[in-house]
C-alpha positions as CSV (number, residue, x, y, z in Angstrom):
1,X,4.7,-7.2,-20.0
2,X,1.8,-5.0,-19.6
3,X,-1.9,-5.5,-20.2
4,X,-3.1,-6.1,-23.7
5,X,-6.6,-4.9,-24.7
6,X,-8.4,-6.5,-27.6
7,X,-12.1,-7.0,-28.5
8,X,-13.5,-5.7,-25.2
9,X,-11.1,-8.0,-23.3
10,X,-8.1,-7.2,-21.2
11,X,-5.3,-9.7,-21.0
12,X,-2.7,-9.4,-18.1
13,X,0.4,-11.5,-18.7
14,X,2.5,-12.8,-15.8
15,X,5.4,-15.2,-15.9
16,X,8.1,-16.8,-13.8
17,X,11.5,-17.4,-15.5
18,X,12.6,-19.8,-12.8
19,X,9.5,-22.1,-13.4
20,X,9.4,-21.4,-17.1
21,X,5.6,-21.0,-16.8
22,X,3.3,-18.1,-17.5
23,X,-0.3,-17.1,-17.3
24,X,-2.7,-14.8,-19.0
25,X,-5.5,-13.4,-16.8
26,X,-8.5,-12.6,-18.9
27,X,-10.9,-9.8,-17.9
28,X,-14.0,-8.4,-19.6
29,X,-15.6,-5.1,-18.4
30,X,-13.3,-5.3,-15.4
31,X,-14.5,-8.8,-14.3
32,X,-12.1,-11.7,-14.1
33,X,-13.1,-14.4,-16.6
34,X,-10.4,-17.0,-16.5
35,X,-6.7,-17.8,-16.5
36,X,-4.8,-19.2,-19.5
37,X,-1.6,-21.0,-18.7
38,X,1.4,-21.7,-20.9
39,X,5.0,-22.9,-20.8
40,X,8.0,-21.2,-22.4
41,X,11.8,-21.4,-22.5
42,X,14.4,-18.7,-22.2
43,X,14.4,-15.4,-20.3
44,X,10.9,-14.4,-21.2
45,X,7.9,-15.7,-23.2
46,X,7.8,-15.2,-26.9
47,X,5.5,-12.3,-27.7
48,X,4.3,-14.1,-30.8
49,X,3.3,-17.1,-28.7
50,X,1.3,-14.8,-26.4
51,X,-0.4,-13.1,-29.4
52,X,-1.4,-16.5,-30.7
53,X,-2.9,-17.5,-27.4
54,X,-4.9,-14.3,-27.2
55,X,-6.1,-14.5,-30.8
56,X,-7.1,-18.2,-30.3
57,X,-9.0,-17.3,-27.2
58,X,-10.9,-14.5,-28.9
59,X,-11.7,-16.6,-32.0
60,X,-13.3,-19.3,-29.7
61,X,-15.5,-16.7,-27.9
62,X,-17.4,-15.7,-31.1
């Protein structure tokens, strides 16, 4: 998965299938803000789950 840009933020998604864990690194204006972590099952995270995490993050910043 590549970077997702939304509302002046950049979200870089990384995950490990063997651990069934993933993280979303949040950047704003090129500066690292924080890391969001999540669990998933299967061969890759559900894109809808990632979208929900990002949308929830943005909603809580306003």
